[in-house]
ROSE-4610 file (N, C-alpha, C; in Angstrom, 1 decimal, always signed):
// ROSE-4610
residu = [M/M/M/P/P/P/P/P/P/A/A/A/P/P/P/P/P/P/S/S/S/S/S/S/P/P/P/V/V/V/L/L/L/P/P/P/P/P/P/L/L/L/A/A/A/Q/Q/Q/G/G/G/R/R/R/V/V/V/M/M/M/L/L/L/L/L/L/D/D/D/G/G/G/G/G/G/L/L/L/A/A/A/T/T/T/A/A/A/L/L/L/E/E/E/D/D/D/R/R/R/G/G/G/H/H/H/D/D/D/L/L/L/G/G/G/D/D/D/P/P/P/L/L/L/W/W/W/S/S/S/A/A/A/R/R/R/L/L/L/L/L/L/L/L/L/D/D/D/D/D/D/P/P/P/A/A/A/A/A/A/I/I/I/A/A/A/A/A/A/V/V/V/H/H/H/D/D/D/D/D/D/Y/Y/Y/L/L/L/A/A/A/A/A/A/G/G/G/A/A/A/D/D/D/V/V/V/A/A/A/T/T/T/A/A/A/A/A/A/T/T/T/Y/Y/Y/Q/Q/Q/A/A/A/S/S/S/L/L/L/P/P/P/G/G/G/L/L/L/R/R/R/A/A/A/R/R/R/G/G/G/L/L/L/S/S/S/E/E/E/A/A/A/R/R/R/A/A/A/R/R/R/E/E/E/V/V/V/L/L/L/A/A/A/H/H/H/A/A/A/M/M/M/Q/Q/Q/L/L/L/A/A/A/R/R/R/A/A/A/A/A/A/C/C/C/E/E/E/R/R/R/A/A/A/A/A/A/A/A/A/R/R/R/R/R/R/P/P/P/D/D/D/A/A/A/P/P/P/R/R/R/P/P/P/L/L/L/A/A/A/V/V/V/A/A/A/S/S/S/L/L/L/G/G/G/A/A/A/Y/Y/Y/G/G/G/A/A/A/Y/Y/Y/L/L/L/A/A/A/D/D/D]
num = [1/1/1/2/2/2/3/3/3/4/4/4/5/5/5/6/6/6/7/7/7/8/8/8/9/9/9/10/10/10/11/11/11/12/12/12/13/13/13/14/14/14/15/15/15/16/16/16/17/17/17/18/18/18/19/19/19/20/20/20/21/21/21/22/22/22/23/23/23/24/24/24/25/25/25/26/26/26/27/27/27/28/28/28/29/29/29/30/30/30/31/31/31/32/32/32/33/33/33/34/34/34/35/35/35/36/36/36/37/37/37/38/38/38/39/39/39/40/40/40/41/41/41/42/42/42/43/43/43/44/44/44/45/45/45/46/46/46/47/47/47/48/48/48/49/49/49/50/50/50/51/51/51/52/52/52/53/53/53/54/54/54/55/55/55/56/56/56/57/57/57/58/58/58/59/59/59/60/60/60/61/61/61/62/62/62/63/63/63/64/64/64/65/65/65/66/66/66/67/67/67/68/68/68/69/69/69/70/70/70/71/71/71/72/72/72/73/73/73/74/74/74/75/75/75/76/76/76/77/77/77/78/78/78/79/79/79/80/80/80/81/81/81/82/82/82/83/83/83/84/84/84/85/85/85/86/86/86/87/87/87/88/88/88/89/89/89/90/90/90/91/91/91/92/92/92/93/93/93/94/94/94/95/95/95/96/96/96/97/97/97/98/98/98/99/99/99/100/100/100/101/101/101/102/102/102/103/103/103/104/104/104/105/105/105/106/106/106/107/107/107/108/108/108/109/109/109/110/110/110/111/111/111/112/112/112/113/113/113/114/114/114/115/115/115/116/116/116/117/117/117/118/118/118/119/119/119/120/120/120/121/121/121/122/122/122/123/123/123/124/124/124/125/125/125/126/126/126/127/127/127/128/128/128/129/129/129/130/130/130/131/131/131/132/132/132/133/133/133/134/134/134]
x = [-133.4/-133.9/-135.4/-136.2/-137.7/-137.6/-138.1/-138.2/-138.8/-138.6/-139.3/-140.7/-141.8/-142.9/-143.0/-144.0/-144.0/-144.1/-143.7/-143.9/-145.1/-145.8/-147.1/-147.0/-147.6/-147.5/-148.7/-149.7/-150.6/-150.1/-149.3/-148.9/-148.4/-147.3/-146.7/-147.8/-148.9/-149.6/-150.7/-151.1/-151.9/-151.2/-150.0/-149.3/-149.1/-149.0/-149.0/-150.4/-151.3/-152.8/-153.4/-152.9/-153.5/-154.8/-155.9/-157.1/-156.9/-157.2/-157.2/-158.6/-158.9/-160.3/-160.3/-161.2/-161.3/-162.2/-162.0/-163.1/-164.3/-165.5/-166.7/-167.0/-168.1/-168.6/-168.4/-167.3/-167.0/-168.3/-168.8/-170.2/-171.1/-171.4/-172.5/-172.4/-171.0/-170.5/-170.7/-170.3/-170.5/-171.9/-172.7/-174.1/-174.7/-174.3/-174.9/-174.4/-173.5/-173.0/-173.7/-174.6/-175.1/-175.0/-173.9/-173.4/-174.2/-174.6/-175.5/-174.4/-174.6/-173.7/-174.4/-175.5/-176.1/-175.5/-174.2/-173.3/-172.9/-172.6/-171.9/-170.4/-169.9/-168.7/-169.1/-170.3/-170.5/-169.5/-169.0/-168.2/-166.9/-166.5/-165.3/-165.5/-166.8/-167.0/-166.7/-166.5/-165.9/-164.5/-163.8/-162.2/-162.1/-163.2/-163.1/-163.7/-164.9/-165.5/-165.3/-164.9/-164.8/-164.0/-162.5/-161.7/-161.5/-161.9/-162.0/-162.8/-163.7/-164.9/-164.4/-163.7/-163.3/-162.4/-161.1/-160.2/-161.0/-162.0/-162.6/-163.1/-163.8/-164.4/-163.4/-162.0/-160.8/-160.3/-160.3/-159.8/-160.7/-161.8/-162.9/-162.9/-162.8/-162.6/-161.3/-160.3/-159.1/-159.0/-159.6/-159.8/-160.7/-161.6/-162.4/-161.8/-160.7/-160.0/-159.7/-160.2/-159.8/-158.4/-158.0/-156.4/-156.4/-157.5/-157.3/-158.3/-157.5/-158.2/-158.4/-159.7/-159.9/-160.2/-159.4/-159.3/-160.7/-161.1/-162.4/-162.2/-161.8/-161.4/-162.2/-163.4/-164.1/-164.7/-165.3/-165.9/-165.2/-163.9/-162.9/-162.1/-162.2/-161.6/-161.2/-160.3/-159.7/-160.9/-161.4/-162.7/-163.8/-164.1/-165.1/-164.7/-163.5/-163.1/-162.9/-162.5/-162.4/-163.9/-164.7/-166.2/-166.7/-166.1/-166.4/-166.0/-164.9/-164.3/-163.0/-162.3/-160.9/-159.8/-158.9/-157.6/-157.2/-156.5/-156.1/-154.9/-154.2/-153.4/-154.1/-155.1/-155.8/-156.4/-157.0/-157.6/-156.5/-155.3/-154.3/-154.1/-154.0/-153.9/-154.7/-156.1/-157.2/-157.2/-156.8/-156.7/-155.5/-154.4/-153.2/-153.7/-154.3/-154.9/-155.6/-156.5/-157.4/-156.6/-155.6/-154.7/-153.7/-153.5/-152.8/-153.5/-154.8/-155.8/-155.8/-155.8/-155.8/-154.7/-153.2/-152.1/-151.9/-152.3/-152.2/-153.0/-154.2/-155.1/-154.4/-153.7/-153.2/-151.8/-151.0/-150.1/-150.5/-151.6/-152.1/-152.4/-153.2/-153.5/-152.2/-151.5/-150.0/-149.5/-149.6/-148.9/-149.8/-150.9/-151.9/-151.8/-151.4/-151.3/-149.9/-148.8/-147.6/-147.1/-147.9/-147.6/-148.5/-149.3/-150.4/-149.7/-150.3/-149.7/-150.1/-149.3/-149.5/-150.6/-151.6/-152.7/-152.2/-152.9/-152.6/-153.7/-153.1/-154.1/-154.2/-155.5/-155.7/-156.5/-156.4/-157.3/-158.5/-159.8/-161.0/-161.2/-161.0/-161.2/-162.5/-163.3/-164.6/-164.4/-165.6/-165.5/-165.2/-164.5/-164.4/-165.6/-166.6/-167.8/-168.6/-168.1/-168.7/-169.0/-167.9/-167.9/-169.2/-169.9/-171.0/-172.2/-172.2/-173.2/-174.4/-174.7/-176.1/-176.7]
y = [-17.4/-16.3/-16.5/-16.0/-16.2/-15.4/-15.9/-15.3/-14.0/-13.0/-11.6/-11.9/-11.1/-11.3/-10.7/-11.2/-10.5/-9.1/-8.5/-6.9/-6.6/-5.6/-5.2/-3.6/-3.0/-1.6/-1.1/-1.8/-1.4/-1.3/-2.0/-2.0/-0.7/-0.3/+1.1/+2.1/+2.5/+3.5/+3.1/+1.9/+1.5/+1.6/+1.2/+1.2/+2.8/+3.8/+5.0/+5.8/+5.0/+5.2/+5.9/+5.8/+6.4/+5.7/+6.5/+5.9/+5.7/+4.6/+4.4/+4.2/+5.1/+5.2/+4.2/+3.3/+2.3/+2.9/+2.5/+2.8/+2.3/+2.8/+2.4/+1.2/+0.7/-0.4/-0.5/-1.2/-1.0/-1.4/-2.4/-3.1/-2.0/-1.6/-0.6/+0.9/+1.1/+2.4/+1.9/+0.9/+0.5/+0.4/-0.3/-0.2/+1.1/+1.9/+3.3/+4.1/+3.6/+4.2/+3.5/+2.5/+2.0/+0.5/-0.1/-1.2/-2.5/-3.4/-4.7/-5.6/-5.9/-6.9/-8.2/-8.4/-9.6/-10.7/-11.0/-12.1/-12.9/-14.1/-15.3/-14.4/-13.5/-12.8/-11.6/-11.1/-9.8/-8.7/-7.8/-7.0/-7.6/-8.6/-9.0/-9.1/-9.3/-9.3/-8.1/-6.9/-5.9/-5.8/-6.6/-7.0/-7.3/-8.2/-8.7/-7.5/-7.0/-6.2/-4.6/-4.2/-2.6/-2.4/-2.5/-2.4/-1.0/-0.1/+1.4/+1.9/+1.1/+1.6/+1.2/+0.1/+0.0/+0.8/+1.2/+2.1/+3.5/+4.0/+5.1/+5.1/+4.1/+4.0/+4.1/+3.3/+3.5/+4.9/+5.5/+6.8/+8.1/+7.8/+8.4/+8.4/+7.0/+6.8/+7.5/+7.3/+7.9/+9.4/+10.1/+11.4/+11.9/+11.2/+11.6/+11.3/+10.5/+10.8/+9.3/+8.2/+6.8/+6.6/+5.9/+5.6/+3.9/+3.4/+2.2/+1.8/+1.2/+0.9/-0.6/-1.1/-2.4/-3.1/-4.0/-4.5/-5.5/-5.5/-6.4/-7.6/-8.3/-9.8/-10.4/-10.0/-10.7/-11.8/-11.8/-12.7/-13.5/-12.8/-13.4/-14.6/-15.8/-16.9/-17.6/-18.6/-19.5/-20.2/-21.2/-21.6/-20.9/-19.9/-18.9/-18.4/-17.9/-17.4/-18.7/-19.8/-21.0/-21.4/-21.5/-21.7/-20.7/-19.5/-18.4/-18.9/-19.7/-20.2/-19.8/-19.2/-18.5/-19.7/-19.7/-20.8/-20.4/-21.2/-21.1/-19.8/-19.8/-18.8/-17.4/-17.2/-15.9/-15.7/-16.5/-16.3/-15.9/-16.1/-15.5/-14.2/-13.9/-12.6/-11.5/-12.3/-11.4/-10.9/-11.9/-11.7/-10.6/-10.9/-9.9/-8.5/-8.3/-7.3/-6.3/-7.1/-6.4/-5.8/-6.4/-5.8/-4.6/-4.6/-3.9/-2.5/-2.6/-1.5/-0.8/-1.5/-0.8/-0.3/-0.8/-0.1/+1.2/+0.9/+2.1/+3.3/+2.9/+4.1/+4.8/+3.9/+4.2/+5.2/+5.0/+5.7/+6.9/+7.0/+8.1/+9.2/+8.8/+9.4/+10.0/+9.1/+9.6/+10.7/+10.8/+11.6/+13.0/+12.9/+14.1/+14.8/+13.6/+14.3/+13.9/+14.3/+13.7/+14.0/+15.0/+15.0/+14.3/+13.3/+12.7/+11.2/+10.4/+9.0/+8.4/+7.4/+6.7/+5.7/+5.9/+4.9/+3.2/+2.4/+1.1/+0.3/-0.6/-1.3/-2.9/-3.4/-4.6/-5.6/-6.7/-7.8/-7.8/-8.1/-8.6/-10.2/-10.9/-12.4/-12.7/-13.2/-13.7/-15.2/-15.8/-17.0/-18.2/-19.2/-20.3/-20.3/-20.6/-21.1/-20.0/-18.7/-17.6/-17.7/-18.3/-18.3/-19.0/-19.8/-20.7/-19.6/-18.5/-17.4/-17.8/-18.6/-19.4/-18.8]
z = [+264.8/+264.6/+263.5/+263.9/+263.0/+261.7/+260.7/+259.5/+259.6/+258.8/+258.7/+258.2/+258.6/+258.3/+256.9/+256.1/+254.6/+254.7/+253.6/+253.6/+252.8/+253.3/+252.6/+252.7/+251.5/+251.5/+252.3/+252.6/+253.6/+255.0/+255.7/+257.0/+257.3/+256.7/+257.4/+257.4/+256.5/+256.8/+258.0/+258.0/+259.2/+260.3/+260.5/+261.8/+262.3/+261.2/+261.5/+261.9/+261.8/+262.3/+261.2/+259.8/+258.8/+258.4/+258.0/+257.6/+256.0/+255.5/+254.0/+253.5/+252.4/+252.1/+250.7/+250.8/+249.7/+248.6/+247.5/+246.3/+246.6/+246.1/+246.2/+245.3/+245.0/+244.3/+242.8/+242.5/+241.1/+240.1/+240.4/+239.7/+239.6/+240.9/+241.0/+240.0/+240.2/+239.4/+237.7/+237.4/+235.9/+235.5/+236.4/+236.1/+236.0/+236.9/+236.9/+235.8/+234.9/+233.7/+232.5/+232.8/+231.7/+231.3/+232.0/+231.5/+232.2/+231.4/+231.8/+232.4/+233.5/+234.2/+234.4/+233.8/+233.9/+233.0/+233.7/+232.8/+233.9/+233.8/+234.8/+235.2/+234.5/+234.9/+235.6/+235.6/+236.4/+235.7/+236.5/+236.1/+235.2/+235.5/+234.9/+233.4/+233.0/+231.6/+230.7/+231.4/+230.8/+230.6/+231.3/+231.0/+229.8/+229.1/+227.7/+226.7/+227.2/+226.2/+226.4/+227.3/+227.5/+228.8/+228.6/+229.9/+230.1/+228.9/+229.3/+230.1/+230.4/+231.2/+232.7/+232.8/+234.2/+234.4/+233.9/+233.8/+234.4/+233.6/+234.0/+235.4/+235.8/+237.1/+238.2/+238.1/+238.8/+239.0/+237.6/+237.7/+238.6/+238.4/+238.8/+240.6/+241.0/+242.5/+243.1/+242.3/+243.0/+242.9/+241.9/+241.5/+242.8/+243.3/+244.6/+245.7/+245.8/+247.2/+247.4/+247.1/+247.3/+247.3/+248.3/+248.4/+247.6/+247.4/+246.9/+245.6/+244.6/+243.4/+243.4/+243.3/+243.7/+242.2/+241.7/+240.4/+240.2/+239.0/+238.4/+238.5/+239.7/+239.6/+240.6/+241.0/+242.2/+241.4/+240.4/+239.7/+238.7/+238.5/+237.2/+238.0/+237.4/+238.0/+236.7/+236.9/+235.6/+235.1/+236.2/+235.7/+235.0/+235.6/+235.1/+233.6/+233.5/+232.2/+231.2/+231.8/+230.8/+230.2/+231.2/+230.7/+229.7/+229.5/+228.7/+227.1/+227.2/+226.2/+226.0/+226.9/+226.8/+227.1/+226.5/+226.8/+228.1/+228.9/+230.2/+230.1/+229.1/+228.9/+228.6/+227.8/+227.7/+229.2/+229.6/+231.3/+232.0/+232.1/+232.9/+232.3/+231.1/+230.6/+230.9/+231.0/+231.6/+232.9/+233.9/+235.3/+235.5/+234.7/+235.1/+234.4/+233.3/+232.9/+233.6/+234.5/+235.5/+236.5/+236.9/+238.0/+237.3/+235.9/+235.1/+235.1/+234.8/+234.8/+236.3/+237.5/+238.7/+239.1/+238.5/+238.7/+238.0/+236.7/+235.9/+236.3/+236.9/+237.5/+238.7/+239.5/+240.5/+240.1/+239.1/+238.5/+238.2/+237.4/+236.9/+238.2/+239.1/+240.5/+241.0/+241.1/+241.8/+241.0/+239.8/+238.8/+239.0/+239.3/+239.5/+241.0/+242.0/+243.4/+243.8/+243.4/+243.7/+245.2/+246.0/+247.3/+248.1/+247.5/+248.4/+248.5/+249.5/+249.5/+248.2/+247.8/+246.3/+246.6/+245.9/+245.9/+245.6/+246.1/+246.0/+245.1/+244.4/+243.5/+244.3/+244.6/+245.1/+244.3/+244.4/+243.8/+244.7/+244.2/+244.9/+244.7/+245.8/+245.5/+246.2/+245.1/+245.3/+245.8/+246.4/+246.8/+245.6/+245.9/+244.7/+244.0/+244.6/+244.0/+243.3/+243.6/+243.1/+241.3/+240.9/+239.3/+238.8/+239.7/+239.3/+239.0/+239.7/+239.4/+239.6/+240.5/+240.6/+241.9]
């Protein structure tokens, strides 16, 4: 018997024909709120400097009806964070914290809308060379 395919929380809603609304552009929303993202880490810089700003954007997108909160991980990579001077252990903590922010926003949204489908937290994976930001 072949192995079972990996499980995903996205597959059942899609199999039922449900449309899932993604959040909007995290970086654009942060820039609209006055954050300067002219940094090699782009929006991931705020994971270090102002994680509450990222959480607020997640909350606003989910309150507006998004089914998905995309973590601030597109430009976050171990090499990029190490180039910023973080240890490998600290860089891993920052990546995990990005997901924790998105998950926590999903939990808050689920508490506000207990009858709605639970929102999902997803990572945004940039190209490996994106951390060069050139």
